[in-house]
All heavy atoms as an XYZ file, in Angstrom:
758
protein
N     -29.956     19.616    -40.056
C     -29.914     19.993    -41.453
C     -29.035     18.977    -42.187
O     -27.920     18.696    -41.769
C     -29.332     21.402    -41.588
C     -29.230     21.860    -43.017
S     -28.451     23.482    -43.273
C     -29.397     24.553    -42.257
N     -29.556     18.454    -43.270
C     -28.762     17.491    -44.023
C     -27.824     18.201    -45.003
O     -27.902     19.406    -45.204
C     -29.651     16.472    -44.736
C     -30.477     17.082    -45.859
O     -30.343     18.283    -46.124
O     -31.257     16.345    -46.484
N     -26.960     17.429    -45.572
C     -25.924     17.973    -46.462
C     -26.531     18.650    -47.694
O     -26.074     19.693    -48.135
C     -24.990     16.848    -46.869
C     -23.847     17.285    -47.700
C     -22.940     16.137    -47.995
N     -21.868     16.574    -48.851
C     -20.755     15.946    -49.014
N     -20.535     14.821    -48.377
N     -19.837     16.410    -49.815
N     -27.551     18.047    -48.258
C     -28.200     18.598    -49.450
C     -28.811     19.969    -49.148
O     -28.707     20.895    -49.943
C     -29.271     17.631    -49.935
C     -29.828     17.998    -51.282
C     -30.804     16.982    -51.796
N     -30.197     15.654    -51.799
C     -30.872     14.511    -51.725
N     -32.167     14.527    -51.666
N     -30.240     13.359    -51.728
N     -29.446     20.090    -47.998
C     -30.055     21.362    -47.607
C     -28.983     22.424    -47.370
O     -29.136     23.574    -47.772
C     -30.901     21.186    -46.342
C     -31.566     22.463    -45.874
C     -32.599     22.980    -46.854
O     -33.335     22.208    -47.463
N     -32.650     24.281    -47.031
N     -27.895     22.046    -46.722
C     -26.807     22.996    -46.468
C     -26.217     23.507    -47.779
O     -25.937     24.698    -47.934
C     -25.723     22.339    -45.619
N     -26.042     22.618    -48.743
C     -25.509     23.004    -50.048
C     -26.465     23.955    -50.762
O     -26.054     24.954    -51.344
C     -25.261     21.751    -50.893
C     -24.575     22.005    -52.201
C     -24.290     20.690    -52.913
C     -23.603     20.913    -54.222
N     -23.322     19.641    -54.907
N     -27.739     23.668    -50.696
C     -28.754     24.512    -51.321
C     -28.781     25.899    -50.677
O     -28.865     26.922    -51.370
C     -30.118     23.843    -51.201
O     -31.124     24.672    -51.706
N     -28.703     25.941    -49.357
C     -28.694     27.229    -48.644
C     -27.477     28.059    -49.020
O     -27.567     29.275    -49.201
C     -28.705     27.005    -47.129
C     -30.042     26.469    -46.634
O     -31.027     26.487    -47.408
O     -30.080     26.011    -45.473
N     -26.324     27.418    -49.146
C     -25.096     28.118    -49.518
C     -25.223     28.730    -50.908
O     -24.842     29.878    -51.143
C     -23.896     27.169    -49.466
C     -22.624     27.805    -49.963
C     -21.904     28.670    -49.140
C     -22.156     27.580    -51.247
C     -20.752     29.280    -49.591
C     -20.999     28.177    -51.701
C     -20.304     29.029    -50.873
O     -19.158     29.639    -51.328
N     -25.770     27.973    -51.848
C     -25.901     28.466    -53.216
C     -26.863     29.645    -53.316
O     -26.691     30.520    -54.160
C     -26.363     27.342    -54.145
C     -25.275     26.352    -54.443
C     -25.744     25.304    -55.419
C     -24.619     24.365    -55.774
N     -25.023     23.382    -56.777
N     -27.873     29.685    -52.464
C     -28.843     30.786    -52.492
C     -28.352     32.020    -51.748
O     -28.840     33.120    -51.974
C     -30.154     30.332    -51.878
C     -31.000     29.514    -52.818
C     -32.353     29.329    -52.218
N     -32.203     28.806    -50.867
C     -32.751     27.695    -50.422
N     -33.521     27.000    -51.201
N     -32.558     27.281    -49.200
N     -27.395     31.864    -50.874
C     -26.909     32.990    -50.070
C     -26.153     33.991    -50.938
O     -25.442     33.618    -51.864
C     -25.999     32.483    -48.958
N     -26.324     35.263    -50.635
C     -25.588     36.313    -51.337
C     -24.195     36.390    -50.730
O     -24.043     36.562    -49.518
C     -26.312     37.675    -51.210
C     -25.494     38.772    -51.851
C     -27.692     37.596    -51.825
N     -23.184     36.225    -51.548
C     -21.792     36.256    -51.095
C     -21.332     37.705    -50.911
O     -21.846     38.598    -51.572
C     -20.895     35.543    -52.108
C     -21.250     34.095    -52.336
C     -21.157     33.268    -51.071
O     -20.224     33.396    -50.296
N     -22.143     32.422    -50.851
N     -20.345     37.936    -50.032
C     -19.833     39.295    -49.866
C     -19.161     39.778    -51.153
O     -18.343     39.072    -51.729
C     -18.827     39.174    -48.723
C     -18.488     37.729    -48.654
C     -19.657     36.973    -49.191
N     -19.558     40.951    -51.595
C     -19.053     41.520    -52.853
C     -18.302     42.808    -52.550
O     -18.596     43.474    -51.563
C     -20.221     41.845    -53.778
C     -21.034     40.656    -54.182
S     -22.567     41.139    -54.970
C     -23.619     41.304    -53.527
N     -17.361     43.161    -53.406
C     -16.654     44.412    -53.186
C     -15.421     44.565    -54.046
O     -15.270     43.919    -55.079
N     -14.532     45.416    -53.572
C     -13.292     45.733    -54.259
C     -12.129     45.111    -53.477
O     -11.994     45.337    -52.276
C     -13.092     47.267    -54.364
C     -14.309     47.929    -55.007
C     -11.811     47.590    -55.103
C     -14.613     47.458    -56.415
N     -11.307     44.331    -54.171
C     -10.174     43.637    -53.555
C      -8.873     44.258    -54.056
O      -8.751     44.578    -55.233
C     -10.205     42.126    -53.894
C      -8.989     41.410    -53.353
C     -11.482     41.493    -53.373
N      -7.925     44.416    -53.141
C      -6.631     45.009    -53.488
C      -5.495     44.083    -53.070
O      -5.505     43.515    -51.988
C      -6.455     46.340    -52.756
C      -5.076     46.943    -52.919
C      -4.816     48.074    -51.947
O      -4.792     47.818    -50.729
O      -4.651     49.204    -52.419
N      -4.502     43.963    -53.960
C      -3.222     43.330    -53.616
C      -2.221     44.476    -53.590
O      -2.092     45.204    -54.569
C      -2.780     42.299    -54.677
C      -3.850     41.239    -54.893
C      -1.457     41.660    -54.263
C      -3.582     40.335    -56.072
N      -1.523     44.651    -52.470
C      -0.571     45.759    -52.352
C       0.820     45.230    -52.059
O       1.024     44.422    -51.157
C      -0.972     46.721    -51.247
C      -0.026     47.915    -51.174
C      -0.337     48.899    -50.067
N      -1.747     49.115    -49.927
C      -2.329     49.387    -48.757
N      -1.621     49.470    -47.657
N      -3.631     49.575    -48.686
N       1.782     45.720    -52.823
C       3.186     45.418    -52.606
C       3.673     46.382    -51.516
O       3.695     47.591    -51.715
C       3.962     45.626    -53.911
C       5.418     45.290    -53.794
O       6.018     45.414    -52.732
N       6.006     44.890    -54.899
N       4.044     45.861    -50.369
C       4.458     46.700    -49.244
C       5.832     47.321    -49.449
O       6.159     48.305    -48.792
C       4.439     45.882    -47.955
C       3.077     45.312    -47.560
C       3.218     44.391    -46.361
C       2.086     46.432    -47.281
N       6.622     46.762    -50.347
C       7.978     47.282    -50.584
C       7.962     48.563    -51.420
O       8.663     49.513    -51.118
C       8.847     46.244    -51.296
C       9.039     44.970    -50.532
C       9.977     45.148    -49.385
C      10.216     43.798    -48.718
N      10.994     43.872    -47.527
N       7.164     48.586    -52.488
C       7.173     49.765    -53.361
C       5.803     50.446    -53.485
O       5.675     51.453    -54.173
C       7.715     49.427    -54.753
C       6.882     48.400    -55.491
O       5.728     48.149    -55.109
O       7.399     47.836    -56.473
N       4.786     49.917    -52.821
C       3.480     50.558    -52.802
C       2.604     50.306    -54.022
O       1.489     50.816    -54.089
N       3.080     49.543    -54.990
C       2.254     49.266    -56.165
C       1.041     48.443    -55.767
O       1.106     47.632    -54.845
C       3.057     48.548    -57.247
C       4.074     49.456    -57.875
C       4.671     48.882    -59.121
N       5.290     47.583    -58.859
C       5.808     46.829    -59.792
N       5.777     47.207    -61.054
N       6.374     45.677    -59.480
N      -0.069     48.681    -56.502
C      -1.327     48.029    -56.170
C      -1.961     47.392    -57.390
O      -1.808     47.883    -58.500
C      -2.322     49.048    -55.624
C      -1.862     49.740    -54.399
C      -2.811     50.828    -54.045
N      -2.368     51.473    -52.808
C      -3.137     52.221    -52.079
N      -4.350     52.482    -52.456
N      -2.663     52.758    -50.980
N      -2.707     46.331    -57.147
C      -3.551     45.709    -58.156
C      -4.943     45.681    -57.545
O      -5.140     45.113    -56.475
C      -3.066     44.290    -58.476
C      -3.899     43.596    -59.507
C      -3.666     43.808    -60.858
C      -4.927     42.744    -59.130
C      -4.434     43.176    -61.816
C      -5.697     42.099    -60.086
C      -5.455     42.322    -61.424
N      -5.908     46.327    -58.198
C      -7.262     46.446    -57.660
C      -8.240     45.810    -58.631
O      -8.145     45.998    -59.844
C      -7.614     47.932    -57.430
C      -6.641     48.533    -56.410
C      -9.056     48.073    -56.959
C      -6.779     50.011    -56.215
N      -9.210     45.057    -58.067
C     -10.209     44.399    -58.909
C     -11.541     44.324    -58.180
O     -11.590     44.369    -56.955
C      -9.745     42.999    -59.302
C      -9.578     42.053    -58.139
S      -8.871     40.453    -58.571
C     -10.118     39.775    -59.623
N     -12.603     44.211    -58.950
C     -13.929     44.027    -58.354
C     -14.188     42.538    -58.204
O     -13.606     41.719    -58.925
C     -15.002     44.677    -59.208
C     -15.127     44.074    -60.564
C     -16.091     44.866    -61.401
N     -15.924     44.422    -62.783
C     -16.890     44.347    -63.641
N     -18.091     44.713    -63.299
N     -16.669     43.924    -64.864
N     -15.052     42.202    -57.264
C     -15.310     40.794    -57.007
C     -16.751     40.578    -56.563
O     -17.252     41.293    -55.689
C     -14.372     40.289    -55.912
O     -14.752     39.000    -55.508
N     -17.394     39.585    -57.148
C     -18.743     39.208    -56.738
C     -18.714     38.245    -55.553
O     -19.756     37.895    -55.004
C     -19.487     38.581    -57.912
N     -17.520     37.821    -55.143
C     -17.350     36.938    -53.984
C     -15.958     37.208    -53.420
O     -14.984     36.551    -53.804
C     -17.507     35.472    -54.401
C     -17.331     34.500    -53.250
O     -16.830     34.850    -52.182
N     -17.721     33.270    -53.465
N     -15.852     38.166    -52.520
C     -14.536     38.609    -52.053
C     -13.739     37.503    -51.361
O     -12.540     37.385    -51.584
C     -14.647     39.831    -51.121
O     -15.537     39.535    -50.045
C     -15.143     41.047    -51.884
N     -14.383     36.698    -50.546
C     -13.645     35.617    -49.867
C     -13.082     34.625    -50.869
O     -11.931     34.212    -50.774
C     -14.542     34.901    -48.858
C     -14.751     35.709    -47.587
C     -15.596     34.954    -46.637
N     -16.979     35.032    -47.140
C     -18.051     34.700    -46.466
N     -17.940     34.201    -45.272
N     -19.253     34.831    -46.989
N     -13.897     34.238    -51.839
C     -13.445     33.311    -52.870
C     -12.340     33.912    -53.729
O     -11.380     33.231    -54.087
N     -12.468     35.196    -54.033
C     -11.452     35.870    -54.843
C     -10.120     35.926    -54.113
O      -9.072     35.666    -54.705
C     -11.915     37.291    -55.222
O     -13.083     37.185    -56.042
C     -10.843     38.056    -55.957
N     -10.137     36.247    -52.839
C      -8.897     36.318    -52.063
C      -8.226     34.947    -52.008
O      -7.018     34.832    -52.200
C      -9.159     36.889    -50.653
C      -9.478     38.386    -50.770
C      -7.969     36.652    -49.732
C      -9.953     39.032    -49.489
N      -9.006     33.897    -51.777
C      -8.438     32.544    -51.770
C      -7.842     32.194    -53.126
O      -6.747     31.621    -53.210
C      -9.504     31.518    -51.391
C      -9.878     31.581    -49.937
O      -9.107     32.048    -49.108
N     -11.072     31.130    -49.623
N      -8.553     32.538    -54.191
C      -8.074     32.253    -55.544
C      -6.796     33.024    -55.857
O      -5.850     32.472    -56.431
C      -9.158     32.605    -56.557
O      -8.701     32.423    -57.870
N      -6.754     34.300    -55.487
C      -5.561     35.114    -55.736
C      -4.344     34.544    -55.020
O      -3.268     34.434    -55.604
C      -5.797     36.555    -55.294
C      -6.762     37.378    -56.139
C      -7.083     38.693    -55.451
C      -6.200     37.604    -57.522
N      -4.521     34.182    -53.752
C      -3.403     33.599    -52.992
C      -2.900     32.320    -53.660
O      -1.696     32.114    -53.791
C      -3.821     33.312    -51.555
C      -3.731     34.489    -50.672
C      -3.646     34.106    -49.206
N      -3.542     35.314    -48.424
C      -4.552     35.886    -47.790
N      -5.741     35.338    -47.820
N      -4.375     36.997    -47.115
N      -3.819     31.473    -54.069
C      -3.435     30.221    -54.712
C      -2.667     30.498    -56.001
O      -1.611     29.904    -56.247
C      -4.666     29.360    -55.005
C      -4.339     28.108    -55.752
C      -3.816     27.011    -55.091
C      -4.527     28.033    -57.123
C      -3.497     25.851    -55.775
C      -4.205     26.888    -57.818
C      -3.689     25.792    -57.143
N      -3.199     31.394    -56.840
C      -2.542     31.707    -58.111
C      -1.156     32.304    -57.899
O      -0.200     31.953    -58.601
C      -3.393     32.686    -58.919
C      -4.687     32.093    -59.441
C      -5.524     33.138    -60.126
O      -5.050     33.823    -61.013
N      -6.777     33.258    -59.707
N      -1.035     33.221    -56.943
C       0.255     33.861    -56.696
C       1.266     32.884    -56.103
O       2.435     32.887    -56.481
C       0.071     35.084    -55.799
C      -0.605     36.269    -56.485
C      -1.117     37.271    -55.452
C       0.332     36.935    -57.465
N       0.823     32.047    -55.182
C       1.724     31.062    -54.583
C       2.225     30.058    -55.610
O       3.364     29.595    -55.529
C       1.016     30.322    -53.451
C       0.849     31.150    -52.208
C       0.044     30.425    -51.162
N      -0.112     31.243    -49.970
C      -1.025     31.014    -49.032
N      -1.862     29.990    -49.147
N      -1.106     31.803    -47.984
N       1.377     29.713    -56.578
C       1.772     28.722    -57.575
C       2.444     29.343    -58.794
O       2.873     28.627    -59.695
C       0.548     27.914    -58.025
O      -0.376     28.749    -58.687
N       2.537     30.688    -58.824
C       3.186     31.366    -59.935
C       2.347     31.388    -61.197
O       2.872     31.499    -62.295
N       1.034     31.289    -61.045
C       0.144     31.190    -62.197
C      -0.809     32.384    -62.319
O      -1.883     32.258    -62.880
C      -0.668     29.905    -62.097
N      -0.424     33.535    -61.808
C      -1.288     34.716    -61.873
C      -1.033     35.424    -63.198
O      -0.185     36.294    -63.316
C      -1.008     35.648    -60.684
C      -1.988     36.782    -60.561
C      -3.317     36.548    -60.276
C      -1.569     38.087    -60.729
C      -4.211     37.596    -60.146
C      -2.450     39.139    -60.609
C      -3.775     38.893    -60.318
N      -1.775     35.041    -64.232
C      -1.532     35.559    -65.583
C      -2.118     36.944    -65.808
O      -1.754     37.618    -66.766
C      -2.079     34.582    -66.658
C      -1.342     33.271    -66.598
C      -3.576     34.387    -66.508
N      -2.981     37.396    -64.927
C      -3.589     38.719    -65.070
C      -2.539     39.819    -64.981
O      -2.632     40.832    -65.665
C      -4.668     38.931    -63.989
O      -5.579     37.840    -64.039
C      -5.422     40.216    -64.209
N      -1.554     39.633    -64.124
C      -0.471     40.605    -63.982
C       0.847     39.856    -63.772
O       1.235     39.572    -62.635
C      -0.738     41.542    -62.803
O       0.358     42.404    -62.602
N       1.539     39.553    -64.857
C       2.807     38.819    -64.727
C       3.838     39.560    -63.877
O       4.626     38.928    -63.166
C       3.293     38.684    -66.173
C       2.085     38.855    -67.014
C       1.175     39.759    -66.253
N       3.821     40.899    -63.917
C       4.768     41.674    -63.105
C       4.515     41.453    -61.614
O       5.448     41.271    -60.834
C       4.659     43.172    -63.418
C       4.960     43.542    -64.848
C       3.742     43.395    -65.765
O       2.599     43.300    -65.273
O       3.951     43.357    -66.982
N       3.238     41.471    -61.235
C       2.877     41.240    -59.836
C       3.281     39.832    -59.412
O       3.850     39.637    -58.338
C       1.373     41.440    -59.636
C       0.835     41.098    -58.255
C       1.392     42.055    -57.213
C      -0.670     41.140    -58.244
N       3.033     38.870    -60.267
C       3.393     37.484    -59.967
C       4.901     37.337    -59.795
O       5.369     36.671    -58.872
C       2.875     36.565    -61.071
S       2.983     34.821    -60.671
N       5.650     37.982    -60.654
C       7.112     37.942    -60.571
C       7.594     38.576    -59.257
O       8.443     38.029    -58.556
C       7.716     38.663    -61.776
C       9.197     38.521    -61.916
C       9.756     39.102    -63.217
N       9.092     40.304    -63.708
C       8.243     40.348    -64.753
N       7.952     39.251    -65.423
N       7.689     41.484    -65.127
N       7.012     39.736    -58.897
C       7.363     40.384    -57.633
C       7.041     39.478    -56.447
O       7.815     39.381    -55.490
C       6.624     41.712    -57.478
C       7.120     42.788    -58.428
O       8.200     42.595    -59.041
O       6.435     43.826    -58.557
N       5.887     38.821    -56.485
C       5.467     37.916    -55.406
C       6.489     36.789    -55.247
O       6.879     36.458    -54.135
C       4.086     37.351    -55.724
C       3.513     36.422    -54.697
C       3.839     35.117    -54.489
C       2.501     36.732    -53.740
N       3.094     34.588    -53.483
C       2.256     35.550    -53.003
C       1.774     37.875    -53.445
C       1.314     35.493    -51.987
C       0.829     37.814    -52.436
C       0.609     36.639    -51.711
N       6.929     36.235    -56.369
C       7.893     35.138    -56.328
C       9.258     35.609    -55.805
O       9.910     34.888    -55.063
C       8.056     34.510    -57.722
C       6.793     33.874    -58.275
C       6.281     32.728    -57.439
O       7.049     31.894    -56.988
N       4.976     32.685    -57.226
N       9.658     36.814    -56.164
C      10.968     37.329    -55.753
C      10.968     37.833    -54.316
O      11.909     37.578    -53.561
C      11.407     38.456    -56.681
C      11.771     37.996    -58.068
C      12.083     39.148    -59.017
O      11.892     40.319    -58.687
N      12.556     38.809    -60.205
N       9.917     38.570    -53.928
C       9.896     39.210    -52.610
C       9.265     38.353    -51.522
O       9.513     38.575    -50.339
C       9.151     40.548    -52.695
C       9.739     41.576    -53.654
C       8.798     42.770    -53.797
C      11.116     42.005    -53.193
N       8.405     37.431    -51.910
C       7.741     36.568    -50.941
C       6.393     37.121    -50.502
O       6.103     38.311    -50.611
N       5.573     36.238    -49.998
C       4.210     36.569    -49.593
C       4.150     37.622    -48.487
O       3.227     38.436    -48.442
C       3.506     35.282    -49.133
C       2.053     35.453    -48.834
C       1.351     34.135    -48.569
O       1.897     33.060    -48.885
O       0.238     34.187    -48.045
N       5.134     37.633    -47.606
C       5.142     38.588    -46.494
C       5.253     40.037    -46.960
O       4.945     40.955    -46.205
C       6.282     38.261    -45.534
N       5.665     40.259    -48.202
C       5.817     41.610    -48.738
C       4.539     42.140    -49.372
O       4.540     43.210    -49.972
C       6.932     41.635    -49.788
O       8.157     41.280    -49.202
N       3.419     41.407    -49.238
C       2.163     41.789    -49.861
C       1.000     41.672    -48.882
O       1.044     40.877    -47.953
C       1.865     40.878    -51.063
C       2.812     41.078    -52.205
C       4.036     40.430    -52.223
C       2.494     41.910    -53.252
C       4.913     40.604    -53.264
C       3.366     42.101    -54.303
C       4.589     41.451    -54.312
N      -0.012     42.487    -49.127
C      -1.284     42.330    -48.426
C      -2.367     42.132    -49.469
O      -2.290     42.669    -50.573
C      -1.646     43.556    -47.561
O      -1.759     44.710    -48.406
C      -0.616     43.804    -46.478
N      -3.362     41.345    -49.116
C      -4.555     41.181    -49.943
C      -5.728     41.493    -49.026
O      -5.907     40.840    -47.997
C      -4.678     39.753    -50.505
C      -3.443     39.375    -51.318
C      -5.935     39.635    -51.357
C      -3.444     37.939    -51.812
N      -6.509     42.518    -49.412
C      -7.606     42.921    -48.538
C      -8.779     43.478    -49.329
O      -8.645     43.832    -50.492
C      -7.124     43.952    -47.522
C      -6.599     45.226    -48.134
C      -5.976     46.159    -47.110
O      -5.943     45.821    -45.925
O      -5.532     47.220    -47.518
N      -9.920     43.546    -48.652
C     -11.122     44.124    -49.228
C     -11.111     45.618    -48.917
O     -11.063     46.012    -47.756
C     -12.387     43.463    -48.641
C     -13.641     44.121    -49.187
C     -12.387     41.975    -48.928
N     -11.121     46.442    -49.966
C     -11.115     47.892    -49.785
C     -12.506     48.431    -49.487
O     -12.672     49.345    -48.681
C     -10.581     48.599    -51.033
C      -9.126     48.408    -51.368
C      -8.787     49.192    -52.632
C      -8.241     48.845    -50.231
N     -13.497     47.889    -50.177
C     -14.872     48.360    -50.012
C     -15.802     47.186    -50.229
O     -15.557     46.344    -51.095
C     -15.167     49.473    -51.025
C     -16.456     50.221    -50.726
O     -16.955     50.127    -49.590
O     -16.963     50.901    -51.634
N     -16.860     47.129    -49.430
C     -17.797     46.023    -49.542
C     -19.163     46.551    -49.932
O     -19.628     47.556    -49.398
C     -17.882     45.263    -48.217
C     -18.614     43.950    -48.336
C     -18.402     43.079    -47.117
O     -17.244     42.694    -46.860
O     -19.390     42.807    -46.431
N     -19.794     45.892    -50.879
C     -21.119     46.251    -51.340
C     -22.128     45.522    -50.464
O     -22.075     44.304    -50.322
C     -21.292     45.841    -52.803
C     -22.612     46.154    -53.472
C     -22.867     47.658    -53.480
C     -22.618     45.618    -54.888
N     -23.026     46.268    -49.870
C     -24.032     45.670    -48.997
C     -25.142     45.040    -49.818
O     -25.636     45.637    -50.771
C     -24.640     46.733    -48.062
C     -23.623     47.421    -47.182
C     -22.960     46.446    -46.248
C     -21.942     47.169    -45.380
N     -20.965     46.314    -44.814
N     -25.531     43.842    -49.436
C     -26.620     43.150    -50.118
C     -27.946     43.794    -49.740
O     -28.131     44.266    -48.615
C     -26.627     41.682    -49.715
N     -28.866     43.840    -50.699
C     -30.184     44.412    -50.460
C     -31.254     43.364    -50.742
O     -31.005     42.393    -51.454
C     -30.396     45.620    -51.353
N     -32.414     43.576    -50.185
C     -33.517     42.627    -50.376
C     -34.355     42.999    -51.594
O     -35.572     43.014    -51.537
C     -34.400     42.584    -49.129
C     -33.686     41.983    -47.945
O     -32.789     41.159    -48.176
O     -34.023     42.327    -46.806
N     -33.676     43.310    -52.690
C     -34.364     43.648    -53.937
C     -34.176     42.513    -54.926
O     -33.059     42.236    -55.353
C     -33.767     44.910    -54.555
C     -33.906     46.155    -53.740
C     -33.178     47.322    -54.395
O     -33.086     47.358    -55.637
O     -32.689     48.175    -53.656
N     -35.263     41.865    -55.320
C     -35.104     40.817    -56.335
C     -34.664     41.423    -57.670
O     -35.108     42.488    -58.067
C     -36.497     40.193    -56.445
C     -37.405     40.987    -55.592
C     -36.614     42.016    -54.856
N     -33.743     40.761    -58.328
C     -33.287     41.221    -59.630
C     -32.305     42.378    -59.600
O     -31.989     42.946    -60.642
N     -31.785     42.726    -58.437
C     -30.824     43.831    -58.337
C     -29.551     43.486    -59.108
O     -29.044     42.377    -59.010
C     -30.488     44.088    -56.879
C     -29.570     45.260    -56.667
C     -29.390     45.534    -55.206
N     -28.466     46.623    -54.986
C     -28.080     47.023    -53.792
N     -28.544     46.424    -52.721
N     -27.248     48.012    -53.661
N     -29.027     44.442    -59.877
C     -27.836     44.218    -60.679
C     -26.585     44.621    -59.878
O     -26.107     45.737    -59.971
C     -27.924     45.026    -61.981
C     -26.787     44.722    -62.933
O     -26.016     43.777    -62.667
O     -26.672     45.426    -63.938
N     -26.078     43.677    -59.101
C     -24.900     43.947    -58.274
C     -23.659     44.192    -59.131
O     -22.817     44.986    -58.779
C     -24.633     42.781    -57.325
C     -25.665     42.653    -56.225
C     -26.611     41.641    -56.252
C     -25.685     43.532    -55.171
C     -27.559     41.513    -55.238
C     -26.615     43.418    -54.147
C     -27.545     42.405    -54.207
O     -28.475     42.295    -53.205
N     -23.575     43.499    -60.250
C     -22.406     43.625    -61.123
C     -22.246     45.063    -61.592
O     -21.129     45.586    -61.642
C     -22.552     42.681    -62.321
C     -21.305     42.538    -63.133
C     -20.171     41.832    -62.417
O     -20.415     41.041    -61.501
O     -19.010     42.096    -62.770
N     -23.330     45.725    -61.916
C     -23.264     47.120    -62.370
C     -22.796     48.030    -61.230
O     -22.071     49.005    -61.465
C     -24.622     47.583    -62.877
N     -23.189     47.726    -60.016
C     -22.780     48.545    -58.870
C     -21.316     48.365    -58.521
O     -20.662     49.277    -58.036
C     -23.655     48.226    -57.656
C     -25.073     48.698    -57.841
C     -25.892     48.476    -56.585
O     -25.415     48.819    -55.490
O     -27.017     47.968    -56.715
N     -20.796     47.170    -58.738
C     -19.382     46.926    -58.462
C     -18.528     47.736    -59.421
O     -17.499     48.234    -59.109
C     -19.039     45.445    -58.599
C     -19.525     44.555    -57.461
C     -19.259     43.096    -57.801
C     -18.823     44.904    -56.170
């Protein structure tokens, strides 16, 4: 398989979708969001929090900077199963 074909296959593939949670293990506070690509969202969240640029929740970002990454978990709470229905509105289901 050449590089162009691999890229095309990746773009056509349905990414894992679901609900992602960031949980503060010290006080139990949570930030929950829906995601059309859970793996990509988790990577993005980690990057934003590590760099101090998580503008969606400045309080969470501040806690992350003060308490450190070890005081938090980022996980998928629920995953939406892909179906073989053309035109299915996954966004509405999330």
